[in-house]
N, C-alpha and C positions, 0 to 999 in steps of 0.2 A: 503493499500500499504506499510505500514511500514516494514513489514518483507521482501517484495520484494526489497525495496530500500536498506536495510541494507545488505541483502544477496548478491546482485549483486554489490553494491558499495564496499564492503570490498576488493574484488580482485583488483579493479581499484585503490583504495587508496594505496594498497601495491605496485602496479606497478609504480605509480607516486612517492612514497616515496623512491624507490630504482632504479632510472633510470640508474644508472651506471652498474648494474648487470642484468637488466631485458633483456631477449633474445626475448620474444614474448609476445603479449597479443592477445587472441582469443575471439571474441565476436560471439555468435551463437544463432539462434532461431530454434525451431522445432515445427512440427505439426503432430499429429497422425490422420490418415485418418479415422479409425473406431471409436475411442473414440472422435474424434473431439475436442482434447484439445491441448493447446499450452505449450511450455516450453522455458525458456530463460536461457542462461548460459554465464558467463564470466570466462576465464581461463588465468592465467599469468605464465610464467616460468622464473626462475632466475638461473643463474650460480654462484657457490661459491666454494672456495677452488679450487682443481684441479679434474676435471671430476665428480664433484658432481652437482646435480640439485635439486631445490625444485620448486614445482608447486602448486599454490593456485587456487581454483575453487569455484565459487558460483553459485548455480543452483536454479531456482524457477520454480516449475511445477504449471501450471495455469488451469483454466477451459476453457470454450468455448470462452472466450474473451481474446485476447492477452493483456498482462500486468495486468490481474485481479489478485486478491489475496484473495481467500476465506480460511476459516479455515480448509478445508478438503484437501488442496493441500500442497505439500511438499516443504519446503524450506530447502536447505542443503549447507553445506560448507565442502570442501574436501581439505586435505593437502597431498601432495605426495612428498616423498624423494627418490631419486635414485642415483646410482652410475654407471657411464659408463666406463667399463673396455674394452679397445681395445686390443684384442688378437693379431691381425695383422691388415694389411691395409683393410681387407675385413670383418672381423668378430668382433662383439662387444657383450659382455655379460653384462646384465643390471639387477642387483638385485634391488628391490625397495619395498617400503612400503607405503600404503595409508591408511589415517585415514579419515573416512567419518562420519559426524555427521548430522543427519536429525531431523525432528521434533519429531519422536517417537521411533527411535532406532539409534544405533551407529554401524558402521562397521569397521573391521580391515582387511586389504587386502594385505598380503605379496605376492610378485610375483618374478618370474625370467623370463627374456626375452633374446632371442638370435637373433641377426640381422646379415644378410649377405648381403653386397652391393658391386656391381661391375658395373661400368659404369653408364648407365641409369636404371639399374634393381636393385631391392632390395626385400628381403623376410625376414620375422621374424616369430618367434613363442613365445608364452608366456604361462606359467601356473600361475594361480593366485588362492589362497585360500581366501575365504571371511568368516570371523567369524562375526556374527551379535548378538548384545545384546539389548534387549528391554530397552528403557530409562526410563520407569516407573517402571517395576518390577525388572530390573537388571538381568533377566534370559536370558539365551542363546537362540536364535531363530534359525530357519533353516539355517544351514551353506551351502556353495555351493563350488564347484570346477569348475573352468572355464579355458578352453583351447582356445586360440586365435591364428589365423595365419594372416599374412598380405603379400600380393603380390602386388608389385607396379612397375610402369614403367613411365619414363619421356619421353614424346613425344613432341618435339619442346617446346612450352611454357605451356604445360599441364602436370599435374601429374595425372595418372590413378591408383586407388588402390581398391583392394578387400580385405575385412576383414570378414571371417567367425568366428563364436564363438560358442563353445559347452558348455552349462552350465548344471551342474548336482547338484540338490539340495540334501544335505545329508539326511535329514529327509523326503523329498518328500512332494508333494501335494500343492504347492503354485502357480502354473502357471495356469492350466486350468482344467475345469471339476468340478464335485461335488461328494461328498461321496467317494467311493472306486475308482472312475474313475479319480482322479486328477493325473495330470502329474508331474513327478519329474525331467524331463529333457526338454530342449528346445535348438533350434538353432537360432542364429541371423546372418543375412547376411547384410553387409554394403558395398555399392558401392559408391565411391567418385570420383569426378572430381574437380581438383583444377587448377586454372589459376595462373601460376607462372611468367608471363611476366612483372609484375611490380617490381620495385627494392625493396620496403619496405613493401608491403602488397600483400596478396594473397586471393582472394575470392574463395569460394568453395561451392559445393552442395553435400549432401549425400542422398542416398535412402536406407532405411533399411527395410528388411523383418524380423519381430520379432516373427515368429511362431504363434501358436494359443493362444496368450496371451490376447485377447480382449474377455470380457464377458459382456452380457447385464445386467441390474440391477437385473433381476430375476435369472441370472446365468442358463438360459436355452439355450442360444445360444452362441456359441464360434466360433470366426473367427480369421483368420491370421491378426494380426495387422501390419500396414505399417507406417513408419514414414519418413517424409521429413525434412531435416535440411539444412539450409543455413547460412553461416557465413563468416567471414573474419579474417585472421591472420595478425597482424601487427608485423613485424620482426625488431629488433633493432641491 
């Protein structure tokens, strides 16, 4: 349990250490229905300077038992920095950069996001490039291009959101299939319902369709993976 505790505790420690600037802490669990595996995550956000934000995230992927920690499961820590440039009352442009460090490789993720919001409605689009480096050999691994969109609407005390994502792997072949039949692109669809009726915290549930990313141990059967996530965001 050592890796699990260190990974998830790091973000909480940072949030407690900087209470004056913390804007939120988000705690979330997830379950993949085909792989039958669990994942836990803690994320915290902080404001600093003017219009700048930093986000710290610790994630622990687990096996078929919640809060388990075997050597084959990924523990990762992520640091994200972004700047929110309000072009006018409705449009915000957000350039950002994510540094992700896992157990066997490192990822660098620059992105640009544009958001339009008016009344109870909002929509956003983001392009992100992901460069990955193997932590052992130092060689560059398969890089990806990712395009996301968000469409959201606030209804009474609920926020409803849909987030499709198209992901293309530069060198191909990491998602599904064997031999020459490996796929180099995939779609992810995330549907979220969040309750916003509480003053300082908001519980939510996500349902994700993760394309044909599940494979059995023999890699002879490939299925569409689904993931259910439940969490709560504490706002300060």
